[in-house]
Backbone as CSV, one residue per row, in Angstrom:
resi,resn,N_x,N_y,N_z,CA_x,CA_y,CA_z,C_x,C_y,C_z
1,UNK,73.980,120.562,-33.688,72.982,119.457,-33.647,72.717,118.994,-32.127
2,UNK,71.490,118.922,-31.712,71.248,118.516,-30.373,71.499,117.087,-30.177
3,UNK,71.937,116.740,-28.899,72.390,115.372,-28.651,71.259,114.340,-28.416
4,UNK,70.270,114.873,-27.749,69.189,113.825,-27.326,67.840,114.218,-27.906
5,UNK,67.704,114.616,-29.146,66.309,115.162,-29.492,65.256,114.113,-29.430
6,UNK,65.486,112.862,-29.928,64.398,111.889,-29.965,64.092,111.472,-28.429
7,UNK,65.045,111.323,-27.736,64.910,110.898,-26.341,64.165,111.989,-25.556
8,UNK,64.561,113.253,-25.901,63.858,114.380,-25.230,62.327,114.345,-25.565
9,UNK,62.006,114.112,-26.780,60.546,114.075,-27.165,59.854,112.853,-26.470
10,UNK,60.549,111.753,-26.260,59.971,110.601,-25.581,59.586,111.032,-24.094
11,UNK,60.589,111.607,-23.533,60.304,112.019,-22.079,59.258,113.087,-21.908
12,UNK,59.319,114.008,-22.953,58.247,115.059,-22.948,56.863,114.501,-23.101
13,UNK,56.788,113.487,-24.054,55.429,112.864,-24.193,54.943,112.120,-22.967
14,UNK,55.901,111.572,-22.311,55.602,110.833,-20.989,55.173,111.763,-19.933
15,UNK,55.780,112.965,-19.936,55.529,113.804,-18.758,54.569,115.038,-18.962
16,UNK,54.325,115.371,-20.231,53.490,116.482,-20.536,52.720,116.333,-21.825
17,UNK,51.687,115.571,-21.804,50.951,115.270,-23.072,50.276,116.518,-23.575
18,UNK,49.808,117.406,-22.640,49.151,118.626,-23.175,50.136,119.473,-23.992
19,UNK,51.409,119.489,-23.724,52.330,120.317,-24.482,53.147,119.554,-25.509
20,UNK,53.096,118.225,-25.394,53.852,117.472,-26.422,53.372,117.733,-27.879
21,UNK,52.049,117.538,-27.965,51.388,117.732,-29.316,51.674,119.118,-29.889
22,UNK,51.272,120.232,-29.136,51.623,121.527,-29.772,53.077,121.773,-30.089
23,UNK,54.000,121.276,-29.263,55.478,121.437,-29.552,55.843,120.848,-30.831
24,UNK,55.183,119.692,-31.166,55.552,119.105,-32.472,55.096,119.938,-33.738
25,UNK,54.239,120.851,-33.512,53.804,121.787,-34.575,54.857,122.782,-34.957
26,UNK,55.789,123.055,-34.030,56.847,124.106,-34.259,57.914,123.655,-35.191
27,UNK,58.606,124.647,-35.816,59.700,124.377,-36.694,60.912,124.009,-35.854
28,UNK,61.957,123.292,-36.483,63.031,122.723,-35.813,63.630,123.456,-34.626
29,UNK,64.201,124.704,-34.918,64.908,125.338,-33.882,64.057,125.752,-32.684
30,UNK,62.869,126.296,-33.057,61.882,126.613,-32.053,61.442,125.376,-31.236
31,UNK,61.267,124.331,-31.980,60.749,123.059,-31.367,61.733,122.602,-30.358
32,UNK,63.041,122.631,-30.695,64.067,122.231,-29.763,64.133,123.065,-28.560
33,UNK,64.048,124.404,-28.808,64.153,125.411,-27.661,63.005,125.242,-26.741
34,UNK,61.731,125.061,-27.264,60.618,125.000,-26.430,60.484,123.620,-25.693
35,UNK,60.908,122.541,-26.434,60.868,121.206,-25.811,61.859,121.218,-24.645
36,UNK,63.140,121.742,-24.801,64.107,121.820,-23.803,63.627,122.708,-22.643
37,UNK,62.916,123.815,-22.819,62.429,124.568,-21.804,61.347,123.771,-20.965
38,UNK,60.441,123.234,-21.646,59.384,122.469,-20.939,59.877,121.304,-20.157
39,UNK,60.851,120.640,-20.667,61.457,119.506,-19.914,62.188,120.035,-18.564
40,UNK,62.825,121.119,-18.736,63.515,121.747,-17.573,62.429,122.188,-16.513
41,UNK,61.463,122.892,-17.065,60.433,123.333,-16.200,59.768,122.142,-15.416
42,UNK,59.573,121.062,-16.177,58.955,119.823,-15.573,59.902,119.296,-14.518
43,UNK,61.153,119.331,-14.875,62.264,118.802,-13.955,62.100,119.455,-12.562
44,UNK,62.039,120.879,-12.575,61.922,121.522,-11.242,60.585,121.432,-10.601
45,UNK,59.570,121.380,-11.497,58.162,121.233,-10.993,58.055,119.935,-10.167
46,UNK,58.806,118.853,-10.608,58.698,117.568,-9.873,59.253,117.763,-8.464
47,UNK,60.206,118.639,-8.310,60.795,118.926,-7.018,59.740,119.682,-6.174
48,UNK,59.143,120.756,-6.765,58.214,121.605,-6.037,56.965,120.770,-5.608
49,UNK,56.480,119.848,-6.438,55.294,119.017,-6.239,55.554,117.820,-5.413
50,UNK,56.722,117.446,-5.088,57.087,116.140,-4.507,56.426,115.938,-3.092
51,UNK,55.686,114.873,-2.975,54.863,114.680,-1.704,55.749,114.268,-0.571
52,UNK,56.926,113.678,-0.767,57.731,113.228,0.372,58.777,114.200,0.806
53,UNK,59.120,115.214,-0.034,60.082,116.120,0.339,59.601,117.202,1.290
54,UNK,60.369,117.568,2.326,60.067,118.657,3.218,60.173,119.963,2.534
55,UNK,59.283,120.946,2.908,59.279,122.291,2.270,60.599,122.983,2.414
56,UNK,61.274,122.861,3.525,62.587,123.500,3.691,63.649,122.880,2.734
57,UNK,63.556,121.610,2.491,64.434,120.866,1.581,64.130,121.364,0.155
58,UNK,62.804,121.505,-0.223,62.460,122.065,-1.564,62.982,123.490,-1.691
59,UNK,62.799,124.254,-0.713,63.355,125.652,-0.750,64.840,125.676,-1.034
60,UNK,65.557,124.894,-0.281,67.018,124.935,-0.404,67.471,124.423,-1.790
61,UNK,66.869,123.327,-2.211,67.249,122.739,-3.543,66.938,123.723,-4.667
62,UNK,65.691,124.277,-4.665,65.240,125.187,-5.696,66.089,126.485,-5.709
63,UNK,66.282,127.020,-4.540,67.160,128.274,-4.519,68.496,128.053,-5.107
64,UNK,69.131,126.821,-4.822,70.438,126.516,-5.159,70.439,126.353,-6.784
65,UNK,69.349,125.753,-7.213,69.216,125.575,-8.668,69.122,126.905,-9.360
66,UNK,68.342,127.887,-8.760,68.227,129.189,-9.322,69.675,129.868,-9.381
67,UNK,70.384,129.662,-8.309,71.766,130.243,-8.266,72.714,129.612,-9.360
68,UNK,72.518,128.287,-9.476,73.376,127.527,-10.427,73.090,128.148,-11.878
69,UNK,71.919,128.543,-12.243,71.684,129.010,-13.554,72.133,130.499,-13.807
70,UNK,72.828,130.989,-12.859,73.444,132.325,-13.020,74.766,132.213,-13.771
71,UNK,75.287,130.976,-13.845,76.512,130.783,-14.711,76.309,129.572,-15.641
72,UNK,77.322,129.329,-16.498,77.172,128.142,-17.325,76.939,126.865,-16.514
73,UNK,76.036,126.145,-17.023,75.502,125.017,-16.245,76.513,123.872,-15.930
74,UNK,76.549,123.549,-14.707,77.547,122.454,-14.300,76.730,121.297,-13.694
75,UNK,76.683,120.173,-14.493,75.847,118.997,-14.136,76.301,118.374,-12.817
76,UNK,77.577,118.360,-12.563,78.083,117.678,-11.342,77.561,118.527,-10.192
77,UNK,77.580,119.824,-10.231,77.143,120.673,-9.180,75.625,120.490,-9.003
78,UNK,74.908,120.356,-10.088,73.473,120.101,-10.057,73.099,118.875,-9.282
79,UNK,73.806,117.703,-9.670,73.638,116.473,-8.939,73.983,116.562,-7.450
80,UNK,74.970,117.317,-7.174,75.395,117.552,-5.745,74.241,118.268,-4.993
81,UNK,73.549,119.191,-5.696,72.439,119.924,-5.016,71.336,118.998,-4.814
82,UNK,71.023,118.128,-5.636,69.939,117.064,-5.397,70.288,116.154,-4.273
83,UNK,71.555,115.878,-4.161,72.052,115.085,-3.032,71.262,113.745,-2.794
84,UNK,70.847,113.533,-1.605,70.164,112.282,-1.279,68.763,112.182,-1.899
85,UNK,68.256,113.301,-2.276,66.834,113.263,-2.876,66.860,112.560,-4.263
86,UNK,68.040,112.302,-4.846,68.117,111.687,-6.193,67.229,110.447,-6.340
87,UNK,67.327,109.586,-5.275,66.600,108.319,-5.275,65.115,108.571,-5.302
88,UNK,64.637,109.708,-4.937,63.164,109.924,-4.921,62.645,110.717,-6.141
89,UNK,63.570,111.115,-6.992,63.174,112.038,-8.055,63.069,111.253,-9.446
90,UNK,62.188,111.680,-10.390,62.062,110.954,-11.631,63.109,111.298,-12.601
91,UNK,63.130,110.543,-13.744,64.171,110.669,-14.777,64.211,112.153,-15.338
92,UNK,63.011,112.662,-15.470,62.980,114.014,-16.081,63.808,115.071,-15.262
93,UNK,63.786,114.882,-13.925,64.527,115.804,-13.024,66.007,115.460,-13.039
94,UNK,66.353,114.150,-12.940,67.742,113.747,-12.847,68.522,114.197,-14.207
95,UNK,67.819,114.239,-15.277,68.514,114.446,-16.573,68.387,115.934,-17.007
96,UNK,68.189,116.843,-16.113,68.010,118.237,-16.435,69.242,118.713,-17.365
97,UNK,70.387,118.291,-17.108,71.528,118.619,-17.924,71.394,118.188,-19.369
98,UNK,70.810,117.034,-19.606,70.585,116.557,-20.982,69.632,117.459,-21.738
99,UNK,68.593,117.907,-21.005,67.553,118.770,-21.630,68.186,120.072,-22.058
100,UNK,69.104,120.579,-21.310,69.730,121.842,-21.589,70.529,121.703,-22.962
101,UNK,71.069,120.484,-23.143,71.907,120.253,-24.426,70.960,120.189,-25.727
102,UNK,69.656,120.001,-25.482,68.772,119.963,-26.560,68.492,121.396,-27.087
103,UNK,68.643,122.450,-26.212,68.317,123.800,-26.537,69.362,124.376,-27.497
104,UNK,68.923,124.959,-28.584,69.854,125.628,-29.516,70.619,126.740,-28.779
105,UNK,71.948,126.962,-29.060,72.777,127.871,-28.284,72.188,129.294,-28.286
106,UNK,71.640,129.730,-29.385,71.129,131.165,-29.382,69.918,131.326,-28.546
107,UNK,69.167,130.303,-28.296,67.950,130.431,-27.466,68.277,130.180,-25.965
108,UNK,69.481,129.710,-25.688,69.847,129.343,-24.258,69.686,130.413,-23.310
109,UNK,70.108,131.729,-23.588,69.934,132.677,-22.582,68.507,133.045,-22.206
110,UNK,67.613,132.978,-23.213,66.182,133.214,-22.957,65.584,132.093,-22.031
111,UNK,66.005,130.816,-22.367,65.421,129.639,-21.567,66.036,129.642,-20.130
112,UNK,67.299,129.843,-19.972,67.977,129.752,-18.697,67.569,130.854,-17.774
113,UNK,67.283,132.023,-18.336,66.812,133.168,-17.517,65.374,132.847,-16.910
114,UNK,64.596,132.243,-17.706,63.199,131.830,-17.310,63.325,130.750,-16.253
115,UNK,64.181,129.796,-16.424,64.339,128.650,-15.475,64.820,129.227,-14.096
116,UNK,65.845,130.150,-14.127,66.329,130.738,-13.002,65.223,131.488,-12.194
117,UNK,64.426,132.176,-12.934,63.258,132.960,-12.309,62.248,131.991,-11.655
118,UNK,61.933,130.958,-12.448,60.916,130.006,-11.984,61.411,129.233,-10.696
119,UNK,62.612,128.818,-10.732,63.156,128.109,-9.539,63.141,129.002,-8.318
120,UNK,63.527,130.272,-8.496,63.487,131.174,-7.467,62.005,131.393,-6.865
121,UNK,61.089,131.581,-7.753,59.670,131.705,-7.373,59.120,130.475,-6.639
122,UNK,59.423,129.315,-7.221,58.967,128.011,-6.592,59.555,127.889,-5.213
123,UNK,60.864,128.272,-5.056,61.542,128.181,-3.842,60.773,129.095,-2.692
124,UNK,60.515,130.279,-3.211,59.869,131.257,-2.312,58.494,130.693,-1.797
125,UNK,57.718,130.190,-2.698,56.419,129.653,-2.323,56.439,128.361,-1.610
126,UNK,57.419,127.570,-1.769,57.661,126.372,-0.940,57.927,126.772,0.416
127,UNK,58.760,127.827,0.586,59.119,128.221,2.008,57.836,128.825,2.696
128,UNK,57.011,129.429,1.866,55.766,130.025,2.438,54.681,128.985,2.540
129,UNK,54.948,127.678,2.325,53.904,126.595,2.269,52.754,126.900,1.433
130,UNK,52.914,127.610,0.366,51.920,127.951,-0.542,50.664,128.557,0.090
131,UNK,50.892,129.391,1.064,49.786,129.989,1.902,49.362,131.279,1.090
132,UNK,48.340,131.100,0.254,47.903,132.186,-0.567,46.752,132.859,0.126
133,UNK,46.997,134.134,0.436,45.987,134.871,1.283,45.193,135.804,0.442
134,UNK,45.835,136.466,-0.589,45.194,137.544,-1.319,45.282,137.283,-2.801
135,UNK,44.536,138.081,-3.612,44.554,138.005,-5.018,46.025,138.238,-5.477
136,UNK,46.734,139.213,-4.859,48.121,139.456,-5.226,49.079,138.290,-5.049
137,UNK,48.681,137.534,-3.914,49.545,136.289,-3.731,49.293,135.365,-4.897
138,UNK,48.019,135.126,-5.313,47.683,134.187,-6.389,48.369,134.657,-7.657
139,UNK,48.268,135.987,-7.903,48.950,136.558,-9.161,50.430,136.230,-9.138
140,UNK,51.082,136.384,-7.916,52.525,136.207,-7.764,52.849,134.707,-8.069
141,UNK,52.113,133.823,-7.381,52.368,132.366,-7.609,52.105,131.986,-9.018
142,UNK,51.025,132.327,-9.581,50.711,131.918,-11.014,51.689,132.572,-12.034
143,UNK,52.208,133.760,-11.624,53.286,134.308,-12.516,54.480,133.425,-12.575
144,UNK,55.048,132.943,-11.417,56.202,132.177,-11.340,56.058,130.808,-11.945
145,UNK,54.913,130.208,-11.854,54.836,128.853,-12.437,54.205,128.792,-13.767
146,UNK,53.704,129.869,-14.274,53.072,129.807,-15.615,53.212,131.127,-16.424
147,UNK,52.943,132.197,-15.753,53.045,133.537,-16.483,54.336,133.789,-17.150
148,UNK,55.432,133.473,-16.407,56.801,133.747,-17.009,57.082,132.757,-18.075
149,UNK,56.417,131.718,-18.202,56.499,130.854,-19.401,56.011,131.478,-20.644
150,UNK,54.847,132.188,-20.471,54.311,133.051,-21.523,55.254,134.099,-22.000
151,UNK,55.933,134.736,-21.039,56.944,135.759,-21.376,58.059,135.204,-22.139
152,UNK,58.584,133.959,-21.654,59.717,133.314,-22.285,59.285,132.938,-23.744
153,UNK,58.124,132.461,-23.945,57.742,132.024,-25.251,57.636,133.293,-26.156
154,UNK,57.120,134.337,-25.665,57.006,135.575,-26.443,58.452,136.026,-26.877
155,UNK,59.412,135.884,-25.958,60.820,136.283,-26.350,61.335,135.329,-27.396
156,UNK,61.005,133.996,-27.352,61.433,133.126,-28.363,60.730,133.361,-29.710
157,UNK,59.447,133.693,-29.650,58.730,134.037,-30.904,59.376,135.210,-31.615
158,UNK,59.752,136.166,-30.708,60.314,137.497,-31.361,61.676,137.245,-31.885
159,UNK,62.447,136.400,-31.107,63.866,136.041,-31.646,63.763,135.220,-32.883
160,UNK,62.948,134.242,-32.968,62.959,133.271,-34.083,61.931,133.575,-35.155
161,UNK,60.777,133.997,-34.760,59.701,134.089,-35.722,59.259,135.477,-36.134
162,UNK,59.937,136.434,-35.526,59.591,137.909,-35.820,58.183,138.216,-35.418
163,UNK,57.630,137.530,-34.360,56.343,137.840,-33.844,56.419,138.726,-32.642
164,UNK,55.796,139.933,-32.768,55.870,140.830,-31.549,54.602,140.734,-30.755
165,UNK,54.715,140.380,-29.501,53.533,140.230,-28.698,53.604,140.946,-27.390
166,UNK,52.384,141.202,-26.854,52.352,141.948,-25.566,52.615,140.930,-24.386
167,UNK,53.643,141.347,-23.523,54.076,140.418,-22.471,53.033,140.314,-21.362
168,UNK,52.279,141.343,-21.137,51.214,141.317,-20.032,50.092,140.267,-20.539
169,UNK,49.764,140.302,-21.836,48.804,139.316,-22.337,49.376,137.930,-22.227
170,UNK,50.652,137.794,-22.504,51.329,136.476,-22.445,51.330,135.984,-21.032
171,UNK,51.510,136.850,-19.993,51.377,136.496,-18.561,49.941,135.969,-18.338
172,UNK,48.946,136.730,-18.857,47.561,136.384,-18.703,47.244,134.913,-19.292
173,UNK,47.846,134.677,-20.393,47.767,133.364,-21.087,48.162,132.238,-20.042
174,UNK,49.432,132.405,-19.563,49.937,131.463,-18.586,49.138,131.377,-17.325
175,UNK,48.699,132.489,-16.798,47.874,132.449,-15.588,46.531,131.752,-15.787
176,UNK,45.979,131.988,-17.000,44.660,131.325,-17.312,44.724,129.841,-17.326
177,UNK,45.904,129.291,-17.944,46.018,127.844,-17.999,46.170,127.287,-16.592
178,UNK,47.030,128.062,-15.723,47.271,127.630,-14.368,46.031,127.629,-13.543
179,UNK,45.132,128.655,-13.710,43.983,128.732,-12.933,43.046,127.555,-13.320
180,UNK,43.001,127.125,-14.555,42.227,125.961,-14.902,42.856,124.709,-14.165
181,UNK,44.162,124.591,-14.173,44.775,123.482,-13.444,44.477,123.473,-11.987
182,UNK,44.466,124.673,-11.349,44.215,124.726,-9.917,42.717,124.296,-9.676
183,UNK,41.803,124.755,-10.477,40.371,124.305,-10.424,40.273,122.812,-10.539
184,UNK,41.009,122.222,-11.513,40.945,120.783,-11.740,41.500,119.967,-10.648
185,UNK,42.587,120.482,-10.024,43.262,119.750,-9.009,42.937,120.109,-7.619
186,UNK,41.880,120.984,-7.414,41.637,121.594,-6.103,41.464,120.538,-5.039
187,UNK,40.620,119.555,-5.230,40.340,118.566,-4.250,41.671,117.733,-3.925
188,UNK,42.336,117.330,-4.928,43.583,116.509,-4.787,44.632,117.302,-3.999
189,UNK,44.810,118.639,-4.417,45.848,119.399,-3.704,45.531,119.531,-2.139
190,UNK,44.230,119.612,-1.838,43.779,119.781,-0.511,43.972,118.434,0.282
191,UNK,43.557,117.346,-0.318,43.631,116.029,0.380,45.008,115.455,0.380
192,UNK,45.760,115.640,-0.644,47.110,114.918,-0.687,48.189,115.873,-0.178
193,UNK,48.114,117.191,-0.473,49.228,118.032,-0.034,48.849,118.971,1.084
194,UNK,47.575,119.108,1.373,47.100,120.045,2.358,47.223,121.441,1.939
195,UNK,47.089,121.698,0.650,47.302,123.062,0.041,45.998,123.539,-0.624
196,UNK,45.685,124.787,-0.382,44.609,125.411,-1.124,45.198,126.639,-1.812
197,UNK,44.969,126.835,-3.079,45.508,127.951,-3.763,44.425,129.120,-3.872
198,UNK,43.312,128.913,-3.126,42.247,129.961,-3.154,42.580,131.032,-2.104
199,UNK,42.634,132.319,-2.492,42.844,133.394,-1.509,41.731,133.359,-0.441
200,UNK,41.952,133.954,0.670,41.011,134.017,1.826,39.701,134.608,1.283
201,UNK,38.604,133.954,1.635,37.262,134.465,1.270,36.796,134.097,-0.153
202,UNK,37.680,133.403,-0.917,37.293,132.967,-2.194,36.726,131.583,-2.209
203,UNK,35.837,131.361,-3.091,35.424,129.978,-3.387,35.619,129.720,-4.880
204,UNK,35.125,128.569,-5.357,35.305,128.233,-6.682,34.831,129.259,-7.647
205,UNK,33.734,129.813,-7.372,33.184,130.955,-8.197,34.154,132.090,-8.593
206,UNK,34.897,132.496,-7.529,35.883,133.600,-7.753,37.015,133.047,-8.653
207,UNK,37.365,131.779,-8.358,38.436,131.224,-9.203,38.031,130.991,-10.690
208,UNK,36.783,130.704,-10.870,36.244,130.575,-12.225,36.359,132.009,-12.897
209,UNK,36.039,133.081,-12.177,36.090,134.411,-12.750,37.512,134.782,-13.049
210,UNK,38.480,134.351,-12.129,39.906,134.617,-12.340,40.416,133.918,-13.608
211,UNK,40.001,132.736,-13.719,40.351,131.932,-14.925,39.782,132.601,-16.203
212,UNK,38.490,132.983,-16.206,37.876,133.621,-17.319,38.547,134.939,-17.650
213,UNK,38.892,135.723,-16.628,39.554,137.031,-16.859,40.942,136.875,-17.540
214,UNK,41.697,135.831,-17.099,42.995,135.688,-17.719,42.948,134.930,-19.117
215,UNK,41.954,133.984,-19.297,41.792,133.418,-20.548,41.382,134.406,-21.653
216,UNK,40.666,135.503,-21.190,40.268,136.534,-22.117,41.548,137.295,-22.541
217,UNK,42.508,137.417,-21.669,43.822,138.014,-22.112,44.499,137.114,-23.098
218,UNK,44.448,135.789,-22.873,45.016,134.813,-23.785,44.401,134.914,-25.179
219,UNK,43.045,135.096,-25.212,42.288,135.257,-26.510,42.840,136.468,-27.269
220,UNK,43.023,137.580,-26.439,43.597,138.748,-27.029,44.964,138.571,-27.600
221,UNK,45.840,137.864,-26.859,47.196,137.539,-27.194,47.244,136.850,-28.559
222,UNK,46.222,135.912,-28.729,46.229,135.159,-30.037,46.039,136.017,-31.257
223,UNK,45.396,137.180,-31.049,45.201,138.094,-32.228,46.465,138.734,-32.719
224,UNK,47.519,138.696,-31.937,48.773,139.286,-32.382,49.678,138.301,-33.097
225,UNK,49.244,137.030,-33.224,50.115,135.994,-33.886,49.749,135.786,-35.310
226,UNK,50.784,135.700,-36.167,50.548,135.491,-37.600,51.126,134.238,-38.129
227,UNK,52.283,133.763,-37.570,52.927,132.625,-38.157,52.183,131.333,-37.758
228,UNK,51.854,130.537,-38.804,50.886,129.450,-38.648,51.419,128.425,-37.534
229,UNK,52.681,128.100,-37.544,53.172,127.047,-36.537,53.070,127.546,-35.174
230,UNK,53.348,128.885,-34.944,53.238,129.454,-33.629,51.774,129.552,-33.154
231,UNK,50.885,129.958,-34.081,49.420,130.013,-33.895,48.973,128.630,-33.427
232,UNK,49.340,127.621,-34.095,48.904,126.289,-33.820,49.332,125.883,-32.412
233,UNK,50.633,126.106,-32.131,51.152,125.800,-30.813,50.357,126.525,-29.675
234,UNK,50.042,127.781,-29.883,49.326,128.490,-28.786,47.827,128.198,-28.789
235,UNK,47.283,127.752,-29.907,45.814,127.552,-29.931,45.424,126.328,-29.206
236,UNK,46.182,125.223,-29.235,45.736,123.966,-28.645,45.629,124.021,-27.133
237,UNK,46.628,124.432,-26.351,46.424,124.505,-24.912,45.281,125.442,-24.490
238,UNK,45.177,126.502,-25.215,44.105,127.484,-25.003,42.659,126.872,-25.215
239,UNK,42.565,126.185,-26.280,41.240,125.548,-26.599,40.951,124.403,-25.505
240,UNK,41.967,123.766,-25.048,41.714,122.710,-24.050,41.363,123.362,-22.753
241,UNK,41.963,124.472,-22.385,41.712,125.281,-21.181,40.284,125.742,-21.132
242,UNK,39.806,126.349,-22.292,38.412,126.849,-22.434,37.441,125.722,-22.173
243,UNK,37.720,124.632,-22.870,36.729,123.506,-22.828,36.685,122.818,-21.503
244,UNK,37.969,122.730,-20.789,38.043,122.178,-19.477,37.247,123.015,-18.497
245,UNK,37.370,124.323,-18.556,36.671,125.272,-17.742,35.131,125.010,-17.907
246,UNK,34.740,124.979,-19.176,33.392,124.856,-19.468,32.794,123.489,-18.839
247,UNK,33.557,122.438,-18.966,33.152,121.145,-18.359,33.049,121.269,-16.862
248,UNK,33.959,121.935,-16.252,33.921,122.097,-14.742,32.753,123.033,-14.328
249,UNK,32.402,124.109,-15.135,31.277,124.886,-14.836,29.919,124.093,-14.944
250,UNK,29.993,123.113,-15.770,28.776,122.214,-15.898,28.733,121.152,-14.867
251,UNK,29.728,121.142,-13.938,29.802,120.215,-12.835,30.502,118.861,-13.078
252,UNK,31.216,118.864,-14.285,31.973,117.676,-14.570,33.378,117.909,-14.077
253,UNK,34.079,116.766,-13.793,35.441,116.824,-13.178,36.446,117.345,-14.266
254,UNK,36.286,116.830,-15.461,37.213,117.144,-16.577,36.567,116.819,-17.993
255,UNK,37.285,117.156,-19.007,36.809,116.822,-20.332,36.922,115.312,-20.539
256,UNK,36.082,114.734,-21.472,36.232,113.307,-21.751,37.477,113.182,-22.738
257,UNK,37.957,111.978,-22.768,39.081,111.654,-23.792,38.611,112.034,-25.193
258,UNK,37.373,111.638,-25.492,36.778,111.945,-26.832,36.836,113.407,-27.153
259,UNK,36.476,114.282,-26.126,36.376,115.739,-26.246,37.861,116.288,-26.540
260,UNK,38.779,115.725,-25.768,40.236,116.068,-25.984,40.734,115.773,-27.422
261,UNK,40.365,114.557,-27.838,40.778,114.110,-29.175,40.128,114.985,-30.314
262,UNK,38.881,115.315,-30.071,38.144,116.122,-30.996,38.748,117.572,-31.060
263,UNK,39.097,118.074,-29.936,39.701,119.446,-29.880,41.077,119.471,-30.637
264,UNK,41.904,118.377,-30.429,43.205,118.273,-31.100,42.929,118.287,-32.628
265,UNK,41.997,117.449,-33.020,41.662,117.324,-34.441,41.128,118.677,-35.087
266,UNK,40.390,119.400,-34.280,39.876,120.703,-34.785,41.031,121.673,-34.946
267,UNK,41.916,121.674,-34.016,43.023,122.670,-34.035,43.888,122.329,-35.218
268,UNK,44.195,121.044,-35.412,45.088,120.589,-36.585,44.496,121.081,-37.908
269,UNK,43.086,120.988,-37.938,42.436,121.298,-39.244,42.344,122.842,-39.481
270,UNK,42.439,123.586,-38.476,42.175,124.956,-38.524,43.099,125.674,-39.529
């Protein structure tokens, strides 16, 4: 029995509304495993994204977290790694140890392996100040922050739901969602963090093409899913990504709240 399931869902709802709803579609064991993973991903993402922390500090913390996940988790060691930055970090990050306890034991190796890999990739890109020069750089970055989530989910589907899926298409699904996020936050990332995720010589047009190409892989990925709860989980973020992309191509900043609510209703009814 997981220790903090209700509390975990509260924090998940506060930190990731896009994924809170689809996670509620999943059955108990998978729901706990995926909720746990998303909370931990969010915990380390808050370190990577933090506006006050120096890139070298981010690199050191994230690399140490990656190393920490090579053995059974030690919460005291984790809090020592955070050190003085604790005062600047949100609840979701400080309570990473709690989120691990939500994860069913048999799913733990799949989740912790993904967390270890993501923390390593985030550390690498923090050290490089997110200087993305080429398409390969963009592929590498979007793999670490999103594509590997697709692989982890595919591993969980196979373990729990007997769904066999193509890992390359799963990576494309993650990359497609991340490309839409990059497009949506492009101005903010540049103004507030001084970061551009566009490879040299690219403008928004190429990034739209990159998003389209990867979302096409996500559409292909969907065809291999049969279990209704997993289908529903995967369908909602993808529908929102397609519609967000369409809105931005029309020159709008994002979808309206009404459009989001309508999309959620459509997916639920499907």
